[in-house]
KEFITOR-227911 format. One record per residue (C-alpha): x, y, z. Coordinates in steps of 0.05 Angstrom, whole numbers, plus 5000, padded with zeros to 4 digits. Layout:
BEGIN
XYZ...
END
This chain:
BEGIN
490256005260484555905314479455845258482555065235482754495246486853885213484553225224485952605193482051945184483751235214478850725187479549975173476949785101469649725092468150055152466150745118470651215117469551445043462151465063463951915123468052375089462752445029457352575088460553095124463453475051456253465027452053705092457354215104456054555035461754465004458454054941451954454908445953794905447253884826454253754827455753014788461252794842455752804897452952164859459951884864460851184918467851374938469752054938476852104968479251404934481351774872486451254842482250754800486450184843484550424909477550354893478049714862482149494929479049944972485350105013488350835008494750824974496951514962494852095022489552534992487553205024479753555027476854155066470654385087467255025117463254895181461055565217467056025212472455465209476955195154476354445166482754065134481853315126487952865110486152145085492051605116493250935083491350365125496149835095503649825131506849835062504650625048508050725121511951285083505251615067502351525134508151905178507352455119499652525128500552625207505853175207500653615173494853385235492553565307487153075313484452355287477752115270478451365290472051015249470450365281465449845255459049825315459349005299466148845290469649375329476849555321480649165270488448975264489349395199487150055239492449875294498550035242495750845234492950985301499550745329502551275288497851775308498051635378505451755376505152415339500752665398494352735354487852835399484152215376475552275368473051615368465951495309462450835324460350805256453250385222451050465289443950255241446249585229443348905253447648575315450149315333453649305393456649935415457849885487462849295465465549595415466850235465470549785504474849425457477750105430479250275501483649645501486649815444488950545461491350165523496149675486498450225439500050635502496651245499496851835539491651915593489352495554488151985489485951495536479752005553477952025481470552325464466051895429460651935382455351365339454551465273450751255206454851495156449451245103444551545126448152175139447352315216451452275282448452155359450552225428445351665445444951035408437950885424435851555386437251515309437452005263437652715252444853035217452253035235451853705270454253325336460853095296462153755270462154075341465753565374472053675322471354415332471454305416475453725417480953815363486854305378487854905329494854805291501554775322503955355292507255985305505556675282511657005258515357445200517756995135514756235135516855565141513154885111515854205112513653885054509953295058507253154997509153254926505353324862505953534783502454024744503154124674502754824673505955004744511554344745512854094818507554344875508954204944504154124996505554205081502754575140505255265147508755145211510455865219509056525188504656755123506656645045503957094993504057034923510557214892514557194961521856914944522156164959527955664979528554914992532954735054535653955059542153705100545253325040543653864981545254514965539955104975535355214909531855914905526456124867518756534886511756314900509356304831501755894858498555764925493155274932489555094982483354544986476154674973472454094980475853584934479254094885485454594893484055304885488255854881489056394932493856994943496456765015496456405071498456335145500855955196496955245213494455195133495554675093497654885027501154734956506455154932509955254869515855534844522355064848522854574799525554004840523754044910523553364954518353185005522053265074525353895048523654615085520655145049522455915073522756515053530556635076535056105071538456365130533055995169533855375203530554785172524854385207525953735233523653165193522652525230525551935177520051495157520350695172527350445120525350125061526549395077525748995009529249074933526048814869528048824805525149144739527048914670525149054601520948504576525248084524520547524515517347214452510847694461514948294479510848994447504748554433499848864487504249494512506450114484511150314528517149774528523250054518529050154577528950884577520750994580521750494645527250834673523351524660516651254696521450854759524751594764518951984770515351524826522151564863521452334863514152384881514151764921518851834991518451195014519850804947527150914921530250684844537050584820539750344749544549734754550549474715546549184661542449794624535549414620535149244693533249724746533049634834526649884862526449894940521150054990516849785054513449155029512048744960503949064963507349754951511449534894505149164863501149774860506550114829506949594774499549624772498850304756504750134701500649614675494950164667499450614633501350214577508249884600510749204594515348914659518948434687518648394757522947954809521747644872522248074926529448034969530848325034535548875050540748625093545849165128553848945156554549265223561849535249563948835262563148605194556648195216551148115167544048415198537148325174530448775179525948535227518448685231512748725286506848355254500948475283495347875270487547835275485647095263479346605285480446245345480245505306485345785264491045915311494845375316495145315239497746055246502245985303505345375266507045795207510046345240514645925273516245655202518246325184522046415246518046955276517146955354510447125394510947595443502547735457496147445446490147665470482047395452478347945421471547685421471047015386478047245347485047215371489947755361496947575360503548005361510247705331517047915317519747635258524847725192522348095143523847505090519547125131513147535112514947435038508847065019506047015085499947445074497646945019499246305066495446625124488046755080488746025063489545785136483746265160478846195101480346915086478647155152486147375177488248005180494848285186499348905195506948995207512049615228519749565219521949395280530349345282536049065247538348455280543447875258540247335208536646855227536846195204533745905134525846015119524045435076521545705008515645404963515744764964513944504896516944574831514144844766512044564705514644964649513444994582518544694525514644894461511645554431504045574407497145574425494745104491490344544475485044174507488143424496495043624518492243924586487943334604495442934593498143424652492943544691494643024737501943244746499643854779495944524786494944834716494645564699493045674629486145434590485745194526486645764468492046114513498446314477504646054508512546044495519145684513521245774588513946054604511245784667504645424652502845034722505444774795508344114792506543644851513943374859519243984885522743924818521444354755519043964699518744124617512744054590508644074522502244424529500844574460501343814436494843594389492442894382495642474326489942354274489341694242483641374204482240894255476241154297478640924372473740844426471941404472473741834415468642474418467342444494468143064524475043264564473143514643479444054659480144304729479245064743485945364732490245674795488946454784495246884818493347644830499448094811501448134892500647374906505047174842510747764865510647294922509446604899515346634850522646354855529146684857530046444780523746724752520247334740512247604738510647804662506848434669503148764607496849274608492148614589496248004619499947684678504947154654510646754704516746604662524146344675529346884679533446414628527546174573532245684541531944934580539044854557542045494578537945454649540644784665547745044647547645634692543645184742549944764751555045304747550245644810551044994848559144924833559345664858555445474920559844874933566345194925564945784975
END
């Protein structure tokens, strides 16, 4: 156990986390020089989506040997929507490397994971990376990190953090920012010296808290976690314990440890090791694996509760089945159920309607990532706008989830951002300048955050950063104004024409281009006014035998409004769906027929008036 170190790496996007991990693995000799994976830019980001978005979504593991020590690295997601993954990652580690840019310093996104890490008692090591950059300011960055630790209420021991300067790209770490070059030895030595050996007990039998699960076609479900007590051997009895489930039994059929990025099969593992175990068909995250069902279950810190719900429905539009191969209710439900089993912070449920399912999670980005994964796997699905989950207290009063919001914005945008927060019923708790930027801490309702990230980027010209934590349930705050504009809704099926768009572009912002296929009820643009407007985007010019003045002149169309999946989900109204297929994103009304839609609106208005 004394020869094991379990660490996590915390870093803002583009501050060099993946490059640092690659460097640690390569210099320790984990990769041979001729291994193809050495050429990969982002070793730790193994999901395609993670590489594209530059964020870590699902916590993964790697490991390397340095001298006679086995060092496990756990990669932590940086986005607050993946809080479930963060909690579980941190349950396995004893120290963290906080990686900060030598010019930019710590960013708002790192606060979320760092706060959780410090609360868990992890020992921090600060790595000031990109020390070779022009305009690097390592002393200022060190002071900013110290201020951040104070703000996050770190212990005295945590405040006395060791630090090192590094250039992961060039492969060196140094104690002196003026002496560049060398290798990673100073960082390796710092990990061995300052990160404690795992908190675990030697003893008979074993206990392991499941922090993550994976699937194998050959072995079934594999449970990952840190051995908190004892040793595990192949063939040992295997039981899973959880308060509200019957104890399941079996035996250890396979045991894995990490070497580099690979899982290698081993015969036995000991207290403090991070391992994978197979042998139980339906083990869940949070359960305790033991050799004897009489042993007590380990405490599992509850993760932040789901705060939003979205409906996933079978695509019933005119273009259903033209793009994706997996379109039936059974296929969609099987995929959602699989996600619910593997991802503890996502819950899935069937509804009264056989073609509609509910998915709950921590935030719209988390659900958007699931939709994007499904698109890539060949699914077609309709997804609704996020809806906040409310609770009733003992007296029958409705409570809504509140979030603690952390923002970092340019100074010249503070006024606009404060106004936007007020419109969304958030109250500012603290403000502090950081260089030429301002950090804002606020508390507001979760529903106020739906669509806020898009607005923040617009207000700050793309420079605003936001993260958020679940705070508490509180009595409902007043109404928050939703999207102010109505939509341009197609009233015809067919191919879009330039002639029609030329007539329509003065009515609002268009989302389509000539040649696109549209159908009745599909949204083709944003109206300048606050009402929905039926339009005909497939209209062609009436032909006659008289040549009119102006014929043949080119039509100039404005650039269309293009929405990403996350932005589209936050943009739509409650009576709309995002239609996601492998190659296309469309926005449509839930009720496609215009007359049926008006009828439903009148019925809803009458119902609201009666209430």
